[in-house]
Structures are given as C-alpha cells and as structure tokens.
N, C-alpha and C positions, 0 to 999 in steps of 0.2 A: 278297768283300764281307763286311765285318764288320757283323753284324746289330745290334751294340750302338752303332754310330756314329749320330750324330744325323741326322735327315732334313733336307734342304734343299729348299726349293720355289722354283723360278724362276717368278715370276708377272708378270702384266701385260706380256706380250710377245706377239709374233706368231711362233708356233712352226712351223718347217718339219718336219713329220713325214712318214711314208711316203705319206700320202694328201693332202698339200698343206699350205698355210699355214692356221693357225688362231689366231684372236685370243682364243679362249675356253678355251684349255688351259694348264695349268701342268705343269712338268716336275719330278718328284720325284727327287732325287739322294741317294744314300747312299755316302759315301766317294768312290771314283773312278768309280762306275757309276750309270747311270740305272736307277731302280727302276720308274718308271711315268710315263705321261702321263695326266693326269686332268683332268676338267672343272673349271672355275674354282670351282664350288661344292662340290667333293668334300670329304667329312668328314676325309679324311687330311691335308688342308692345315692343319688346326688343330693337329696335332702336329709340324709342321715349322717350321723357321726360314725366314722369307720373304726372298727377294732380289728387289727390284723392278726389272724390266727397263725401266720407263718407256716402254712402248709400242714399244720397239725390236724389230727382227727378231732371232730366235734361230735361227741356222743351224747345221748340223753344222760342226765345225771343219774348216778346209781342210787338204788333204793334198797336198803338192808333192813329186813324185818326182825333181825335177831342180833342185837348189839348189847352185850353185857357191860362192856367197858372200853376204855381207850385213853390214851394220854396219861397212863398211870392211875386212872380212876376206875373204880368199880361201882356201878349203880347201887348195888346192895349196901355198900359201906356207908353211903350217905345219899338217900333218895331225895335229892334237892334240885332246884333249878340250876344252881351253880355246877353241880356235878354233871347234869345234862349238858350244860353249855360247854364244859371242858371236853366231854366225850364227843360232842358234835364237832368241835374244832379239830380234834385229833383225826377223826374220820374224814372230815372235809378235805384234808390233804391228799386223800386217796380217791377222790371223786365221788364220795357219798354225799349226796345232796338231800336225801330224805332217809329217815331211819326211825325205828322203834326202840327207844331205850328199854332194855330187857331186865326184869327183876327175876332172878331165880328164886327157888323156894325160900320163903322167909315167913316171919310172923304176920298175923293179920294186921297189926299196927304198921309194919313196914309196907305191906301191900297198899293200905289206904294212903300212906304218905307218898308212895310212888305214884299212885293215880293222881293225887292232888298236885304233885310236883310237875307232872307232865302237862296237866291242864294249865298250870300257871306258866310253864315254859312256852306253851303255844300262845297263851294270851300275851305274854311279853314279846313274842316274835322271835324266840331263839331260832336261828336259821336251821332248817332241815328237820325239825321235830314233827313227825306225822302221827304220833300216838304212842301207845305203850304195848309191850309184850310181857305178859306174866307167864313165866315158865314154871308152873307149879302154883300152889303146893298140893294139888289134887293128883298126885302121881303114884306110881307103883313101886314099892320097896324093892321088888326083884330086879328093877331096871333103874336104880337110883342114880347111877353115874356118880358125879361129884356132889350131888344134892344132899342136903342134911335130912336123912330119913326121919329123924326125930320131929321134924316140923311138917311132915306129910300129914294130911288130914282130909276129911271129906267136906264138901261144901256145905256151908250153913246159910241160914236165911240172910244174915248180915252180909255175907259174901255176895249173894245173888243181888241184893239191893245195891251194893257198891259197884258191882260189875255192870249192872243193868241201868245205872243212872246215866244221865246225859253227860257225855264227855266231849271235849273239844277236838279230839282226834280219834283214830282207830284204836280199838281195844282187841288185842289178840290174846287168847288164853290157851296154853298148852296143858292138856290133862290126859290122864289114863282112862280110856273109855270103860274099862272094867270097874273103875272106882266111882264113876258118875253115871247115873241112870240116863237113858235116852230122853226121858221127859225133861230132865234138867238141861241137857244139851239143847233140846228144842227150845226151851224157855230162854236160854242164854242167846241163842241165835236170833230169836224173835226180838230180843232187846238190842240187837245190833252187834253183839260180841262175835268176833271171828274165832270159832272154836276149832282147835287143831289137836291132833293126837301126838303124844311123845312120852318118853320114859314110861313105856307101857309093856305089860306082859300079856296083853289080850290075845285071844284067838281070832281067827278070821270072822266068824259069825258075830262076835261081839262088836268088832270094828264095823262090820257091815250094818248092824243095827244103828250104830252111832252115825254112820254116813247117812242113813235114811232119815235120821233125826236132825240132820243139819251140820254134822262135822264137815269142816271146810278144807282140811288139809293135814299135813304131817310135818312135824318138826324134825329137822336133820334126819332125813330118811336113812334107814339102815342102822343108825346109831341108837342105842338104848331102846330097842324094840324087838319083838319076836321076828325071826327071819323067815324067808320064804323056803318052805320045804315041799317035798313031793306030795305028801298026804295032808300036811297042815300048812296052808298058805301063810298063816300068821299076819302080823300087821303089815309087813312089807308086801306080801301078796295082795292084801286088801287094797293097799295104796296103789300098786301097779295095775290092779284089775279095774279100779274105779276111774271112769273117764272124766269126771267133773272136778275132782279135788286137786289141790296143789301140793307139791312136794318141795320142801327146802333141801338143798344139797350143799354140803360143805366140801368144796373142791379145793382141798389143800394138799392132796397127795398123801395124807395121813389118816383121816377119818374113814375114808371109803376108797377101796381100790378103783382105779379108773375104769376097769372093765365093768364093774358093778354100776358105776355112774352112767356109763354108756347104755347099759341094759335099761336102766330106769328112764333115761331120756328117750330111748327107742320105744319103750312100752307106753309111756304117757302121751296123751294128746299134746300137740304143739302148743306151747304157752303155759303148760302146767308144771314145768320144772323151773325152779327159782334158785338163783345163787344167794346164799346167806354166808355170813362169816362166823357167827357164834363168838364174836370177838371179845377178848379179855383185855385187861389194862396194858399189856405190853405193846399193843398196836399204837404206833405213834409216840412211844415213850422210850427213854434210854434204858430203863431198868427192865430186865427180863423176868423178874420174880414178883409175886404178889401173894396175898393170903386170902383164902376163902374157907369159911367154916372152920377156922383154926388151923387149916393145913397150908403149908407153903407150896406154891405152885411155881414151877420154873419153865420158861419157854426156851427150849433148845432145838436148834435146827427147824424152827417153825412149829414145834410140838409143845403144847402146854400139858404138863403131867404133874401129878403128885409123886411122892416117894415110891408109892406102890405101882406106879405106871398107869394109873387111871387118867384118861383124858379129861381135861378141865377146860372146856371151851377151846379157842384157837388163838393163834397170833396172826390170823389172816385178815387182810383188808380187801375191800371190794375190787380194787384194781388188780390185786393179786389173784382174786377169784376169776376175774375175766381172763387174765393171762393164762391161768391154769386150764380154764375151759378150752382155750384155743390150743395150748401146747400139749396138755396131758390128754385131753379128750378128743382133739382133732376137730372141734367145732369151728365153723366160720365165725369171724369176728362179729358179723352182724347178729348172728344168733346168740353168741355169748353175751353181747351187749344187751340184747332184749331180755335175756334171763336175769340181767341185773337192773333192769329199768321198767320196760313195758309190762313184763309178766308179774313182777311183784306189785306194781301199781294196780293191776287188775285184781290181784289177790286181796288188796286192801280196799277195793272199790273206788279207786282214784283214777281210773283210766281216762276219764274225761278231762283231767287237769294235769296229770303227771305221767312221766315215763316215755314220752315221745317228743321228737322235734317236729312239731306241726302247728299250724295256726290255732290260737286259742289256748295252747298248753302253757304252763308255767315255764319261764326261761331258766330252767335248771339244766346245766351242762357239765360234762367232764371233758376237758381238753387233754388229749393224750398224744405223745410222740410215737414214732414208729416202733419203739420198744414196748409200747403200751404202758408207759410210765406217765402218771398224771402231772401235767404242767400247770393246770389251773382248774378251778371249779367255780361254777356260777350258781347261785341260788336266788331265784326270783329276780333275775336281771342284775344281780350284784356280783362282781368278780371277787374271788378269794385266791390267795396264793399265787399272785402274778409272778411269772418267772422273769 
C-alpha cells in the first residue's frame, strides 16, 4: 500500500462487515486495499474523496472457484490470456471479482497451455484471476457427465511435475479418488495443489482415505458422484460427514433440489459450503448455445443441456447464486454473501487478503440494489460497470 495515494471513501451504503450489515459506516480505501471502516461522522472522511453508493448494498466481491466460460467464450476452446480476459469481463458484470478459470477434461497439451495462460494472466494483472481449476482428466467414466471419456487417464509423472511446479495463483484439481492413489493425493497437496473430488463413483471408504491423505473438498456436491444411501454413504455421505472439507454448491434450482442443499448446509460446519456457478459461455452473452466435445449445448430457462438432456455446466452467475441462496434456500443475505466471498477465499487459502470488508483486505466489492442485482463491481480499488 502506497501511503501517498489519496484516500477514497465509499459512503452512503449498507456495508456488510464481519459483524453484519451497517448503514452508518463508510469504507476508506487507499490504492488497492481497505484502510478502515469508520462511522459516518468520522473526521478522516474530510480528507478523502467521496464515492456515493446511493444507499446500495456494499458486499465483499464474489469469488467463484469454477468458471468454465462466459461472454460467449469457453476456456477449453482457447486456453489463452485473451480468453481469460473476456471471461473475467463477463463475470465482473455480476459481482465476481475473483475466479478460477476452469479447464474441463482435455489433452495434456491443453492442460499445460491452460496453466501457462493463467500464470501469464496473473503476471499481466488481468483483473480477478486468482488461479486455475482443472476439472479432470483423472475422473471416473461411470460419472463422466459432459466430459469426454476418451480423454480420461491416470496421472503421469509429467502431470505431477506440471501441477506441482510453482504457479502464480491457486491450483485446484478435481479428480476421482478411486482413480488416484492416496499417496499421489498427498504428494499433490504437499506441493500446494488444492485437491478435490468430483465426477467419481467412489465408495465412502475410498473417499475417507483420500480425505486422510489431504483431499480438501468436493466439486459441485451431489452432481456426478455416488449418493448418500442407508448402508452405503457414498461420496455425498463422506462429504457431509467430514468436518474439515469444503463443498461447492450450484444453487441454480436445476442441479440440486433446494431441500438437498439445505441438508448439506445444515450438515456441514459453518463456512464449509461455497457457492459456485460451473458457468458456461452463455453467462454474460447474447447467444444461448455453444459447443463442447462436438456436442451442441443450449441454455433454456437457465438450464444448459445437450440433446440427450445431460447437464453441461450452468448459465448461472454469482449474483444469481446469491439471490437463489436467499430466495430458494431461505438463507440470510449475510450468510449467502459469505458463501460467495469469505468461504471460497478460505478454501483457496486467501482469507488474509480476500473475501471480507475489513482493514488490510483487497478493495474488492460488489454493489447491489435491493433486488440483489449488481450495479457495480470493484477490483483492487478500481470500479467497473458504473451505473
């Protein structure tokens, strides 16, 4: 933080701080960081340039750990900095100020290109890029979803070297625990990779061994995994039973029934359920259709499906996920907001710098009206989409 940079005061808003919503507080920003939260009459406001929030909600910027595409772009189609830049701009309109570009199952060459592109995007300062999510290719054919099963494989030495190398951001890897030995999971975790389970047909005991080896969470809980049963808890049972792991939830009203989502939130420790979008190119785009693995996918009524009816990601944005968490699940806005900010920041190990409106945190904000529609996003103290 440059002490010589001018102070900016965000005033006349309802600020979500650690102790709840407050209409009588202002947020002081210097450069890319939050300096202080002060009362509306604080003397320091006289030395700051004021930015009027017009009574809107000021929430921590949303963090999405699973973004396949947006703005008509799919990361797999061209894993480049320009694709990342376009996807970031599309999601920024909906309050996403931090995200992981997500590459679904592809070739080793595409995986290496994606890792390099994200590193370069972070080096260039593309706003909002926090790392990469590799969803595959170490997945289970029995739970393939829309993934190309012909590209599924087991991890090789070159994969482990590439994943374990030093990267500029977080590296999240979705794998099927029955396809990857616990020793490999432990090795990846020790190298800093955030290993999560998804697209898996594993039983409870296999997942439990993976958790003991360092598995950190579960990709789109309930979808593409063995369900909770009375005598076989499956992947879902292991996820709900474990107090330490995180669970990504797609709250779009289509992927998972609201009652099942409420059960998961009730079962998990507070802070361990995270809103994700699993977003595809239609988010922030005029066209509802796109192609993946040679299949045409169409988004209708918010559902992305191929001709056979298989779900292929979502048309959900993070502001929509927060609205749905409030309206479909009955969560308080404060908790829904944390599920989209503080909790994913903790999953990525970024809780000291991201996900809260507090002194020392990055000045990443989502400004929403009473209908929970985003009016403005801020990333590192820079406003976007001014209304």
